PyMOL Python script that loads the backbone (N, CA, C, O; Angstrom):
from pymol import cmd

cmd.read_pdbstr("""\
ATOM      1  N   MET A   1     120.530  42.067  71.529  1.00  0.00           N
ATOM      2  CA  MET A   1     121.794  41.925  70.854  1.00  0.00           C
ATOM      3  C   MET A   1     122.614  40.909  71.638  1.00  0.00           C
ATOM      4  O   MET A   1     123.475  41.296  72.428  1.00  0.00           O
ATOM      5  N   SER A   2     122.370  39.653  71.441  1.00  0.00           N
ATOM      6  CA  SER A   2     123.039  38.631  72.216  1.00  0.00           C
ATOM      7  C   SER A   2     124.426  38.298  71.679  1.00  0.00           C
ATOM      8  O   SER A   2     125.256  37.783  72.428  1.00  0.00           O
ATOM      9  N   GLU A   3     124.702  38.571  70.422  1.00  0.00           N
ATOM     10  CA  GLU A   3     126.005  38.302  69.831  1.00  0.00           C
ATOM     11  C   GLU A   3     126.736  39.614  69.594  1.00  0.00           C
ATOM     12  O   GLU A   3     126.116  40.660  69.405  1.00  0.00           O
ATOM     13  N   LEU A   4     128.074  39.543  69.606  1.00  0.00           N
ATOM     14  CA  LEU A   4     128.841  40.744  69.295  1.00  0.00           C
ATOM     15  C   LEU A   4     128.629  41.129  67.842  1.00  0.00           C
ATOM     16  O   LEU A   4     128.599  40.268  66.963  1.00  0.00           O
ATOM     17  N   MET A   5     128.485  42.403  67.596  1.00  0.00           N
ATOM     18  CA  MET A   5     128.294  42.861  66.224  1.00  0.00           C
ATOM     19  C   MET A   5     129.641  43.038  65.541  1.00  0.00           C
ATOM     20  O   MET A   5     130.675  43.177  66.194  1.00  0.00           O
ATOM     21  N   THR A   6     129.608  43.031  64.245  1.00  0.00           N
ATOM     22  CA  THR A   6     130.831  43.243  63.476  1.00  0.00           C
ATOM     23  C   THR A   6     131.204  44.722  63.513  1.00  0.00           C
ATOM     24  O   THR A   6     130.385  45.572  63.862  1.00  0.00           O
ATOM     25  N   GLY A   7     132.440  45.014  63.153  1.00  0.00           N
ATOM     26  CA  GLY A   7     132.882  46.396  63.082  1.00  0.00           C
ATOM     27  C   GLY A   7     132.069  47.199  62.095  1.00  0.00           C
ATOM     28  O   GLY A   7     131.781  48.373  62.325  1.00  0.00           O
ATOM     29  N   GLU A   8     131.703  46.574  61.003  1.00  0.00           N
ATOM     30  CA  GLU A   8     130.901  47.260  59.986  1.00  0.00           C
ATOM     31  C   GLU A   8     129.524  47.618  60.541  1.00  0.00           C
ATOM     32  O   GLU A   8     129.036  48.725  60.315  1.00  0.00           O
ATOM     33  N   GLU A   9     128.896  46.694  61.264  1.00  0.00           N
ATOM     34  CA  GLU A   9     127.585  46.970  61.857  1.00  0.00           C
ATOM     35  C   GLU A   9     127.669  48.103  62.872  1.00  0.00           C
ATOM     36  O   GLU A   9     126.815  48.989  62.903  1.00  0.00           O
ATOM     37  N   PHE A  10     128.705  48.062  63.699  1.00  0.00           N
ATOM     38  CA  PHE A  10     128.909  49.104  64.699  1.00  0.00           C
ATOM     39  C   PHE A  10     129.072  50.461  64.015  1.00  0.00           C
ATOM     40  O   PHE A  10     128.423  51.437  64.391  1.00  0.00           O
ATOM     41  N   ASP A  11     129.937  50.511  63.016  1.00  0.00           N
ATOM     42  CA  ASP A  11     130.202  51.764  62.318  1.00  0.00           C
ATOM     43  C   ASP A  11     128.962  52.297  61.620  1.00  0.00           C
ATOM     44  O   ASP A  11     128.719  53.504  61.632  1.00  0.00           O
ATOM     45  N   LYS A  12     128.176  51.421  61.013  1.00  0.00           N
ATOM     46  CA  LYS A  12     126.948  51.857  60.340  1.00  0.00           C
ATOM     47  C   LYS A  12     125.975  52.468  61.333  1.00  0.00           C
ATOM     48  O   LYS A  12     125.350  53.490  61.049  1.00  0.00           O
ATOM     49  N   ARG A  13     125.844  51.842  62.504  1.00  0.00           N
ATOM     50  CA  ARG A  13     124.920  52.373  63.507  1.00  0.00           C
ATOM     51  C   ARG A  13     125.406  53.732  64.010  1.00  0.00           C
ATOM     52  O   ARG A  13     124.612  54.661  64.159  1.00  0.00           O
ATOM     53  N   TYR A  14     126.706  53.847  64.269  1.00  0.00           N
ATOM     54  CA  TYR A  14     127.223  55.140  64.724  1.00  0.00           C
ATOM     55  C   TYR A  14     127.044  56.202  63.639  1.00  0.00           C
ATOM     56  O   TYR A  14     126.615  57.317  63.935  1.00  0.00           O
ATOM     57  N   GLU A  15     127.366  55.871  62.396  1.00  0.00           N
ATOM     58  CA  GLU A  15     127.233  56.834  61.301  1.00  0.00           C
ATOM     59  C   GLU A  15     125.800  57.340  61.181  1.00  0.00           C
ATOM     60  O   GLU A  15     125.579  58.529  60.950  1.00  0.00           O
ATOM     61  N   ARG A  16     124.841  56.456  61.334  1.00  0.00           N
ATOM     62  CA  ARG A  16     123.439  56.834  61.156  1.00  0.00           C
ATOM     63  C   ARG A  16     122.886  57.636  62.338  1.00  0.00           C
ATOM     64  O   ARG A  16     122.181  58.625  62.138  1.00  0.00           O
ATOM     65  N   TYR A  17     123.201  57.217  63.567  1.00  0.00           N
ATOM     66  CA  TYR A  17     122.565  57.825  64.736  1.00  0.00           C
ATOM     67  C   TYR A  17     123.493  58.694  65.581  1.00  0.00           C
ATOM     68  O   TYR A  17     123.021  59.612  66.253  1.00  0.00           O
ATOM     69  N   GLY A  18     124.784  58.433  65.565  1.00  0.00           N
ATOM     70  CA  GLY A  18     125.710  59.199  66.388  1.00  0.00           C
ATOM     71  C   GLY A  18     126.343  60.382  65.674  1.00  0.00           C
ATOM     72  O   GLY A  18     126.453  61.473  66.233  1.00  0.00           O
ATOM     73  N   LYS A  19     126.752  60.160  64.450  1.00  0.00           N
ATOM     74  CA  LYS A  19     127.452  61.206  63.692  1.00  0.00           C
ATOM     75  C   LYS A  19     126.651  62.504  63.575  1.00  0.00           C
ATOM     76  O   LYS A  19     127.248  63.578  63.661  1.00  0.00           O
ATOM     77  N   PRO A  20     125.326  62.459  63.384  1.00  0.00           N
ATOM     78  CA  PRO A  20     124.571  63.718  63.303  1.00  0.00           C
ATOM     79  C   PRO A  20     124.656  64.566  64.577  1.00  0.00           C
ATOM     80  O   PRO A  20     124.334  65.753  64.546  1.00  0.00           O
ATOM     81  N   LEU A  21     125.080  63.980  65.682  1.00  0.00           N
ATOM     82  CA  LEU A  21     125.176  64.714  66.947  1.00  0.00           C
ATOM     83  C   LEU A  21     126.548  65.356  67.164  1.00  0.00           C
ATOM     84  O   LEU A  21     126.747  66.062  68.152  1.00  0.00           O
ATOM     85  N   GLU A  22     127.491  65.120  66.258  1.00  0.00           N
ATOM     86  CA  GLU A  22     128.863  65.569  66.470  1.00  0.00           C
ATOM     87  C   GLU A  22     129.012  67.081  66.595  1.00  0.00           C
ATOM     88  O   GLU A  22     129.872  67.543  67.345  1.00  0.00           O
ATOM     89  N   ASN A  23     128.215  67.856  65.897  1.00  0.00           N
ATOM     90  CA  ASN A  23     128.349  69.313  65.968  1.00  0.00           C
ATOM     91  C   ASN A  23     127.957  69.868  67.334  1.00  0.00           C
ATOM     92  O   ASN A  23     128.580  70.810  67.824  1.00  0.00           O
ATOM     93  N   ASN A  24     126.929  69.288  67.950  1.00  0.00           N
ATOM     94  CA  ASN A  24     126.399  69.844  69.198  1.00  0.00           C
ATOM     95  C   ASN A  24     126.743  69.045  70.448  1.00  0.00           C
ATOM     96  O   ASN A  24     126.697  69.592  71.550  1.00  0.00           O
ATOM     97  N   ARG A  25     127.086  67.769  70.309  1.00  0.00           N
ATOM     98  CA  ARG A  25     127.274  66.919  71.498  1.00  0.00           C
ATOM     99  C   ARG A  25     128.634  66.234  71.529  1.00  0.00           C
ATOM    100  O   ARG A  25     128.799  65.233  72.227  1.00  0.00           O
ATOM    101  N   ARG A  26     129.603  66.746  70.795  1.00  0.00           N
ATOM    102  CA  ARG A  26     130.939  66.141  70.715  1.00  0.00           C
ATOM    103  C   ARG A  26     131.514  65.944  72.114  1.00  0.00           C
ATOM    104  O   ARG A  26     131.456  66.838  72.959  1.00  0.00           O
ATOM    105  N   GLY A  27     132.071  64.750  72.339  1.00  0.00           N
ATOM    106  CA  GLY A  27     132.686  64.425  73.614  1.00  0.00           C
ATOM    107  C   GLY A  27     131.742  63.785  74.614  1.00  0.00           C
ATOM    108  O   GLY A  27     132.190  63.214  75.608  1.00  0.00           O
ATOM    109  N   GLU A  28     130.439  63.870  74.367  1.00  0.00           N
ATOM    110  CA  GLU A  28     129.477  63.237  75.261  1.00  0.00           C
ATOM    111  C   GLU A  28     129.360  61.758  74.897  1.00  0.00           C
ATOM    112  O   GLU A  28     129.840  61.329  73.848  1.00  0.00           O
ATOM    113  N   PHE A  29     128.727  60.995  75.759  1.00  0.00           N
ATOM    114  CA  PHE A  29     128.549  59.571  75.526  1.00  0.00           C
ATOM    115  C   PHE A  29     127.164  59.315  74.967  1.00  0.00           C
ATOM    116  O   PHE A  29     126.201  60.008  75.295  1.00  0.00           O
ATOM    117  N   ILE A  30     127.084  58.294  74.106  1.00  0.00           N
ATOM    118  CA  ILE A  30     125.815  57.951  73.489  1.00  0.00           C
ATOM    119  C   ILE A  30     125.612  56.448  73.521  1.00  0.00           C
ATOM    120  O   ILE A  30     126.509  55.672  73.191  1.00  0.00           O
ATOM    121  N   ALA A  31     124.414  56.055  73.925  1.00  0.00           N
ATOM    122  CA  ALA A  31     123.993  54.661  73.847  1.00  0.00           C
ATOM    123  C   ALA A  31     122.984  54.590  72.704  1.00  0.00           C
ATOM    124  O   ALA A  31     122.050  55.389  72.642  1.00  0.00           O
ATOM    125  N   ILE A  32     123.175  53.637  71.806  1.00  0.00           N
ATOM    126  CA  ILE A  32     122.327  53.536  70.617  1.00  0.00           C
ATOM    127  C   ILE A  32     121.799  52.112  70.492  1.00  0.00           C
ATOM    128  O   ILE A  32     122.575  51.156  70.511  1.00  0.00           O
ATOM    129  N   THR A  33     120.480  51.969  70.365  1.00  0.00           N
ATOM    130  CA  THR A  33     119.886  50.651  70.141  1.00  0.00           C
ATOM    131  C   THR A  33     119.897  50.330  68.658  1.00  0.00           C
ATOM    132  O   THR A  33     120.188  51.186  67.822  1.00  0.00           O
ATOM    133  N   GLN A  34     119.578  49.092  68.349  1.00  0.00           N
ATOM    134  CA  GLN A  34     119.547  48.658  66.955  1.00  0.00           C
ATOM    135  C   GLN A  34     118.502  49.434  66.159  1.00  0.00           C
ATOM    136  O   GLN A  34     118.697  49.698  64.973  1.00  0.00           O
ATOM    137  N   ASP A  35     117.385  49.802  66.808  1.00  0.00           N
ATOM    138  CA  ASP A  35     116.332  50.524  66.086  1.00  0.00           C
ATOM    139  C   ASP A  35     116.494  52.046  66.161  1.00  0.00           C
ATOM    140  O   ASP A  35     115.598  52.781  65.746  1.00  0.00           O
ATOM    141  N   GLY A  36     117.639  52.530  66.694  1.00  0.00           N
ATOM    142  CA  GLY A  36     117.944  53.947  66.632  1.00  0.00           C
ATOM    143  C   GLY A  36     117.538  54.785  67.827  1.00  0.00           C
ATOM    144  O   GLY A  36     117.680  56.007  67.785  1.00  0.00           O
ATOM    145  N   ARG A  37     117.041  54.180  68.886  1.00  0.00           N
ATOM    146  CA  ARG A  37     116.768  54.963  70.089  1.00  0.00           C
ATOM    147  C   ARG A  37     118.107  55.321  70.726  1.00  0.00           C
ATOM    148  O   ARG A  37     119.033  54.511  70.734  1.00  0.00           O
ATOM    149  N   VAL A  38     118.204  56.532  71.257  1.00  0.00           N
ATOM    150  CA  VAL A  38     119.485  56.991  71.806  1.00  0.00           C
ATOM    151  C   VAL A  38     119.298  57.625  73.174  1.00  0.00           C
ATOM    152  O   VAL A  38     118.246  58.174  73.501  1.00  0.00           O
ATOM    153  N   ILE A  39     120.355  57.528  73.952  1.00  0.00           N
ATOM    154  CA  ILE A  39     120.494  58.268  75.204  1.00  0.00           C
ATOM    155  C   ILE A  39     121.850  58.946  75.116  1.00  0.00           C
ATOM    156  O   ILE A  39     122.852  58.297  74.816  1.00  0.00           O
ATOM    157  N   VAL A  40     121.887  60.247  75.376  1.00  0.00           N
ATOM    158  CA  VAL A  40     123.130  61.010  75.299  1.00  0.00           C
ATOM    159  C   VAL A  40     123.350  61.711  76.634  1.00  0.00           C
ATOM    160  O   VAL A  40     122.407  62.234  77.228  1.00  0.00           O
ATOM    161  N   GLY A  41     124.592  61.720  77.104  1.00  0.00           N
ATOM    162  CA  GLY A  41     124.905  62.417  78.347  1.00  0.00           C
ATOM    163  C   GLY A  41     126.396  62.610  78.507  1.00  0.00           C
ATOM    164  O   GLY A  41     127.196  62.032  77.772  1.00  0.00           O
ATOM    165  N   LYS A  42     126.761  63.432  79.479  1.00  0.00           N
ATOM    166  CA  LYS A  42     128.169  63.748  79.704  1.00  0.00           C
ATOM    167  C   LYS A  42     128.873  62.700  80.564  1.00  0.00           C
ATOM    168  O   LYS A  42     130.099  62.601  80.517  1.00  0.00           O
ATOM    169  N   ASP A  43     128.140  61.929  81.336  1.00  0.00           N
ATOM    170  CA  ASP A  43     128.721  60.939  82.236  1.00  0.00           C
ATOM    171  C   ASP A  43     128.475  59.535  81.687  1.00  0.00           C
ATOM    172  O   ASP A  43     127.327  59.128  81.510  1.00  0.00           O
ATOM    173  N   ASP A  44     129.551  58.797  81.418  1.00  0.00           N
ATOM    174  CA  ASP A  44     129.398  57.480  80.809  1.00  0.00           C
ATOM    175  C   ASP A  44     128.629  56.502  81.688  1.00  0.00           C
ATOM    176  O   ASP A  44     127.817  55.730  81.178  1.00  0.00           O
ATOM    177  N   ILE A  45     128.865  56.518  82.987  1.00  0.00           N
ATOM    178  CA  ILE A  45     128.168  55.588  83.879  1.00  0.00           C
ATOM    179  C   ILE A  45     126.682  55.906  83.921  1.00  0.00           C
ATOM    180  O   ILE A  45     125.855  54.993  83.927  1.00  0.00           O
ATOM    181  N   GLU A  46     126.333  57.178  83.951  1.00  0.00           N
ATOM    182  CA  GLU A  46     124.925  57.574  83.944  1.00  0.00           C
ATOM    183  C   GLU A  46     124.239  57.113  82.654  1.00  0.00           C
ATOM    184  O   GLU A  46     123.117  56.607  82.694  1.00  0.00           O
ATOM    185  N   VAL A  47     124.908  57.287  81.516  1.00  0.00           N
ATOM    186  CA  VAL A  47     124.340  56.859  80.238  1.00  0.00           C
ATOM    187  C   VAL A  47     124.150  55.344  80.220  1.00  0.00           C
ATOM    188  O   VAL A  47     123.108  54.854  79.784  1.00  0.00           O
ATOM    189  N   VAL A  48     125.145  54.606  80.690  1.00  0.00           N
ATOM    190  CA  VAL A  48     125.034  53.137  80.729  1.00  0.00           C
ATOM    191  C   VAL A  48     123.894  52.719  81.650  1.00  0.00           C
ATOM    192  O   VAL A  48     123.087  51.867  81.280  1.00  0.00           O
ATOM    193  N   ASP A  49     123.815  53.303  82.845  1.00  0.00           N
ATOM    194  CA  ASP A  49     122.741  52.951  83.777  1.00  0.00           C
ATOM    195  C   ASP A  49     121.358  53.203  83.168  1.00  0.00           C
ATOM    196  O   ASP A  49     120.467  52.359  83.267  1.00  0.00           O
ATOM    197  N   ARG A  50     121.188  54.363  82.543  1.00  0.00           N
ATOM    198  CA  ARG A  50     119.900  54.687  81.912  1.00  0.00           C
ATOM    199  C   ARG A  50     119.602  53.741  80.759  1.00  0.00           C
ATOM    200  O   ARG A  50     118.464  53.303  80.590  1.00  0.00           O
ATOM    201  N   ALA A  51     120.631  53.423  79.960  1.00  0.00           N
ATOM    202  CA  ALA A  51     120.429  52.536  78.813  1.00  0.00           C
ATOM    203  C   ALA A  51     120.047  51.124  79.271  1.00  0.00           C
ATOM    204  O   ALA A  51     119.161  50.503  78.684  1.00  0.00           O
ATOM    205  N   ILE A  52     120.698  50.622  80.298  1.00  0.00           N
ATOM    206  CA  ILE A  52     120.340  49.297  80.812  1.00  0.00           C
ATOM    207  C   ILE A  52     118.905  49.305  81.313  1.00  0.00           C
ATOM    208  O   ILE A  52     118.150  48.366  81.063  1.00  0.00           O
ATOM    209  N   GLU A  53     118.525  50.370  82.024  1.00  0.00           N
ATOM    210  CA  GLU A  53     117.162  50.473  82.547  1.00  0.00           C
ATOM    211  C   GLU A  53     116.126  50.552  81.425  1.00  0.00           C
ATOM    212  O   GLU A  53     115.094  49.884  81.478  1.00  0.00           O
ATOM    213  N   GLU A  54     116.408  51.374  80.406  1.00  0.00           N
ATOM    214  CA  GLU A  54     115.430  51.595  79.339  1.00  0.00           C
ATOM    215  C   GLU A  54     115.475  50.546  78.226  1.00  0.00           C
ATOM    216  O   GLU A  54     114.432  50.183  77.682  1.00  0.00           O
ATOM    217  N   PHE A  55     116.669  50.055  77.883  1.00  0.00           N
ATOM    218  CA  PHE A  55     116.817  49.167  76.733  1.00  0.00           C
ATOM    219  C   PHE A  55     117.118  47.723  77.118  1.00  0.00           C
ATOM    220  O   PHE A  55     116.881  46.806  76.332  1.00  0.00           O
ATOM    221  N   GLY A  56     117.635  47.523  78.313  1.00  0.00           N
ATOM    222  CA  GLY A  56     118.063  46.189  78.731  1.00  0.00           C
ATOM    223  C   GLY A  56     119.543  45.982  78.446  1.00  0.00           C
ATOM    224  O   GLY A  56     120.082  46.508  77.473  1.00  0.00           O
ATOM    225  N   SER A  57     120.183  45.215  79.304  1.00  0.00           N
ATOM    226  CA  SER A  57     121.609  44.959  79.163  1.00  0.00           C
ATOM    227  C   SER A  57     121.908  44.250  77.845  1.00  0.00           C
ATOM    228  O   SER A  57     121.216  43.306  77.462  1.00  0.00           O
ATOM    229  N   GLY A  58     122.944  44.718  77.162  1.00  0.00           N
ATOM    230  CA  GLY A  58     123.363  44.087  75.918  1.00  0.00           C
ATOM    231  C   GLY A  58     122.553  44.484  74.702  1.00  0.00           C
ATOM    232  O   GLY A  58     122.756  43.924  73.624  1.00  0.00           O
ATOM    233  N   ASN A  59     121.638  45.437  74.841  1.00  0.00           N
ATOM    234  CA  ASN A  59     120.780  45.829  73.726  1.00  0.00           C
ATOM    235  C   ASN A  59     121.142  47.189  73.140  1.00  0.00           C
ATOM    236  O   ASN A  59     120.308  47.830  72.502  1.00  0.00           O
ATOM    237  N   PHE A  60     122.379  47.633  73.353  1.00  0.00           N
ATOM    238  CA  PHE A  60     122.802  48.924  72.845  1.00  0.00           C
ATOM    239  C   PHE A  60     124.317  48.948  72.704  1.00  0.00           C
ATOM    240  O   PHE A  60     125.029  48.124  73.278  1.00  0.00           O
ATOM    241  N   ILE A  61     124.790  49.916  71.924  1.00  0.00           N
ATOM    242  CA  ILE A  61     126.225  50.178  71.860  1.00  0.00           C
ATOM    243  C   ILE A  61     126.473  51.473  72.613  1.00  0.00           C
ATOM    244  O   ILE A  61     125.573  52.302  72.747  1.00  0.00           O
ATOM    245  N   LEU A  62     127.678  51.644  73.096  1.00  0.00           N
ATOM    246  CA  LEU A  62     128.055  52.846  73.815  1.00  0.00           C
ATOM    247  C   LEU A  62     129.328  53.386  73.209  1.00  0.00           C
ATOM    248  O   LEU A  62     130.287  52.641  73.008  1.00  0.00           O
ATOM    249  N   CYS A  63     129.349  54.660  72.919  1.00  0.00           N
ATOM    250  CA  CYS A  63     130.564  55.280  72.417  1.00  0.00           C
ATOM    251  C   CYS A  63     130.545  56.760  72.744  1.00  0.00           C
ATOM    252  O   CYS A  63     129.546  57.290  73.230  1.00  0.00           O
ATOM    253  N   ARG A  64     131.642  57.410  72.476  1.00  0.00           N
ATOM    254  CA  ARG A  64     131.755  58.850  72.694  1.00  0.00           C
ATOM    255  C   ARG A  64     131.492  59.544  71.356  1.00  0.00           C
ATOM    256  O   ARG A  64     132.069  59.172  70.334  1.00  0.00           O
ATOM    257  N   VAL A  65     130.638  60.532  71.369  1.00  0.00           N
ATOM    258  CA  VAL A  65     130.296  61.263  70.154  1.00  0.00           C
ATOM    259  C   VAL A  65     131.534  61.984  69.640  1.00  0.00           C
ATOM    260  O   VAL A  65     132.167  62.750  70.366  1.00  0.00           O
ATOM    261  N   GLY A  66     131.872  61.727  68.370  1.00  0.00           N
ATOM    262  CA  GLY A  66     132.996  62.390  67.731  1.00  0.00           C
ATOM    263  C   GLY A  66     134.328  61.723  67.971  1.00  0.00           C
ATOM    264  O   GLY A  66     135.358  62.227  67.524  1.00  0.00           O
ATOM    265  N   ASP A  67     134.335  60.599  68.668  1.00  0.00           N
ATOM    266  CA  ASP A  67     135.583  59.901  68.951  1.00  0.00           C
ATOM    267  C   ASP A  67     136.133  59.332  67.661  1.00  0.00           C
ATOM    268  O   ASP A  67     135.419  58.653  66.922  1.00  0.00           O
ATOM    269  N   LYS A  68     137.378  59.601  67.389  1.00  0.00           N
ATOM    270  CA  LYS A  68     137.995  59.144  66.155  1.00  0.00           C
ATOM    271  C   LYS A  68     138.734  57.826  66.319  1.00  0.00           C
ATOM    272  O   LYS A  68     139.468  57.416  65.420  1.00  0.00           O
ATOM    273  N   SER A  69     138.556  57.157  67.446  1.00  0.00           N
ATOM    274  CA  SER A  69     139.238  55.876  67.652  1.00  0.00           C
ATOM    275  C   SER A  69     138.696  54.831  66.695  1.00  0.00           C
ATOM    276  O   SER A  69     137.589  54.970  66.176  1.00  0.00           O
ATOM    277  N   VAL A  70     139.463  53.806  66.466  1.00  0.00           N
ATOM    278  CA  VAL A  70     139.056  52.779  65.516  1.00  0.00           C
ATOM    279  C   VAL A  70     137.888  51.973  66.060  1.00  0.00           C
ATOM    280  O   VAL A  70     137.689  51.899  67.273  1.00  0.00           O
ATOM    281  N   GLY A  71     137.121  51.374  65.170  1.00  0.00           N
ATOM    282  CA  GLY A  71     135.930  50.622  65.543  1.00  0.00           C
ATOM    283  C   GLY A  71     136.191  49.530  66.551  1.00  0.00           C
ATOM    284  O   GLY A  71     135.367  49.308  67.439  1.00  0.00           O
ATOM    285  N   LYS A  72     137.322  48.833  66.443  1.00  0.00           N
ATOM    286  CA  LYS A  72     137.606  47.734  67.359  1.00  0.00           C
ATOM    287  C   LYS A  72     137.674  48.235  68.798  1.00  0.00           C
ATOM    288  O   LYS A  72     137.131  47.602  69.703  1.00  0.00           O
ATOM    289  N   ILE A  73     138.327  49.348  69.008  1.00  0.00           N
ATOM    290  CA  ILE A  73     138.431  49.898  70.357  1.00  0.00           C
ATOM    291  C   ILE A  73     137.055  50.323  70.848  1.00  0.00           C
ATOM    292  O   ILE A  73     136.704  50.053  71.997  1.00  0.00           O
ATOM    293  N   ARG A  74     136.283  50.971  70.017  1.00  0.00           N
ATOM    294  CA  ARG A  74     134.950  51.404  70.430  1.00  0.00           C
ATOM    295  C   ARG A  74     134.091  50.197  70.792  1.00  0.00           C
ATOM    296  O   ARG A  74     133.368  50.232  71.788  1.00  0.00           O
ATOM    297  N   ARG A  75     134.159  49.138  70.004  1.00  0.00           N
ATOM    298  CA  ARG A  75     133.346  47.954  70.297  1.00  0.00           C
ATOM    299  C   ARG A  75     133.763  47.330  71.616  1.00  0.00           C
ATOM    300  O   ARG A  75     132.907  46.920  72.400  1.00  0.00           O
ATOM    301  N   GLU A  76     135.068  47.249  71.879  1.00  0.00           N
ATOM    302  CA  GLU A  76     135.533  46.672  73.133  1.00  0.00           C
ATOM    303  C   GLU A  76     135.088  47.522  74.309  1.00  0.00           C
ATOM    304  O   GLU A  76     134.718  46.974  75.347  1.00  0.00           O
ATOM    305  N   GLN A  77     135.110  48.850  74.182  1.00  0.00           N
ATOM    306  CA  GLN A  77     134.654  49.719  75.254  1.00  0.00           C
ATOM    307  C   GLN A  77     133.165  49.505  75.507  1.00  0.00           C
ATOM    308  O   GLN A  77     132.725  49.470  76.656  1.00  0.00           O
ATOM    309  N   CYS A  78     132.402  49.363  74.447  1.00  0.00           N
ATOM    310  CA  CYS A  78     130.964  49.135  74.570  1.00  0.00           C
ATOM    311  C   CYS A  78     130.699  47.825  75.288  1.00  0.00           C
ATOM    312  O   CYS A  78     129.910  47.783  76.232  1.00  0.00           O
ATOM    313  N   THR A  79     131.350  46.753  74.850  1.00  0.00           N
ATOM    314  CA  THR A  79     131.140  45.440  75.448  1.00  0.00           C
ATOM    315  C   THR A  79     131.526  45.461  76.918  1.00  0.00           C
ATOM    316  O   THR A  79     130.799  44.929  77.757  1.00  0.00           O
ATOM    317  N   LEU A  80     132.650  46.062  77.236  1.00  0.00           N
ATOM    318  CA  LEU A  80     133.107  46.131  78.609  1.00  0.00           C
ATOM    319  C   LEU A  80     132.120  46.910  79.470  1.00  0.00           C
ATOM    320  O   LEU A  80     131.768  46.463  80.561  1.00  0.00           O
ATOM    321  N   ALA A  81     131.674  48.058  79.000  1.00  0.00           N
ATOM    322  CA  ALA A  81     130.771  48.892  79.785  1.00  0.00           C
ATOM    323  C   ALA A  81     129.464  48.177  80.078  1.00  0.00           C
ATOM    324  O   ALA A  81     128.986  48.216  81.212  1.00  0.00           O
ATOM    325  N   THR A  82     128.882  47.534  79.096  1.00  0.00           N
ATOM    326  CA  THR A  82     127.599  46.884  79.322  1.00  0.00           C
ATOM    327  C   THR A  82     127.748  45.646  80.180  1.00  0.00           C
ATOM    328  O   THR A  82     126.858  45.352  80.978  1.00  0.00           O
ATOM    329  N   SER A  83     128.841  44.908  80.047  1.00  0.00           N
ATOM    330  CA  SER A  83     128.988  43.711  80.866  1.00  0.00           C
ATOM    331  C   SER A  83     129.321  44.050  82.308  1.00  0.00           C
ATOM    332  O   SER A  83     128.882  43.344  83.216  1.00  0.00           O
ATOM    333  N   ILE A  84     130.089  45.114  82.546  1.00  0.00           N
ATOM    334  CA  ILE A  84     130.404  45.530  83.920  1.00  0.00           C
ATOM    335  C   ILE A  84     129.133  45.993  84.621  1.00  0.00           C
ATOM    336  O   ILE A  84     128.858  45.562  85.741  1.00  0.00           O
ATOM    337  N   ARG A  85     128.362  46.855  83.990  1.00  0.00           N
ATOM    338  CA  ARG A  85     127.169  47.399  84.631  1.00  0.00           C
ATOM    339  C   ARG A  85     126.100  46.335  84.828  1.00  0.00           C
ATOM    340  O   ARG A  85     125.356  46.404  85.806  1.00  0.00           O
ATOM    341  N   SER A  86     125.995  45.364  83.946  1.00  0.00           N
ATOM    342  CA  SER A  86     124.947  44.352  84.083  1.00  0.00           C
ATOM    343  C   SER A  86     125.283  43.316  85.151  1.00  0.00           C
ATOM    344  O   SER A  86     124.398  42.591  85.604  1.00  0.00           O
ATOM    345  N   SER A  87     126.552  43.234  85.561  1.00  0.00           N
ATOM    346  CA  SER A  87     126.925  42.254  86.570  1.00  0.00           C
ATOM    347  C   SER A  87     126.783  42.781  87.985  1.00  0.00           C
ATOM    348  O   SER A  87     126.988  42.037  88.944  1.00  0.00           O
ATOM    349  N   THR A  88     126.433  44.064  88.131  1.00  0.00           N
ATOM    350  CA  THR A  88     126.293  44.635  89.472  1.00  0.00           C
ATOM    351  C   THR A  88     124.882  44.552  89.974  1.00  0.00           C
ATOM    352  O   THR A  88     124.596  44.990  91.088  1.00  0.00           O
TER     353      THR A  88
END
""", "prot")
cmd.dss("prot")
cmd.show_as("cartoon", "prot")
cmd.util.cbc("prot")
cmd.orient("prot")
């Protein structure tokens, strides 16, 4: 995922792979690849580290399960998290 995705793309991916986890994993963090592989955990840094190791930097979105924030904020959080962790 070398280019930033649109809000619609982000929302579609979350709806398909993240939303089904809302009943049991609300508040946890989820990294989702384009093909639907996921990593879920309670610690955002741990989830990002595992996702970078397993999927590669920039190849996933990161958000909090059940977060009602708008897509723009979620996308910015995802971009920030992956770029910070990949620069270390």
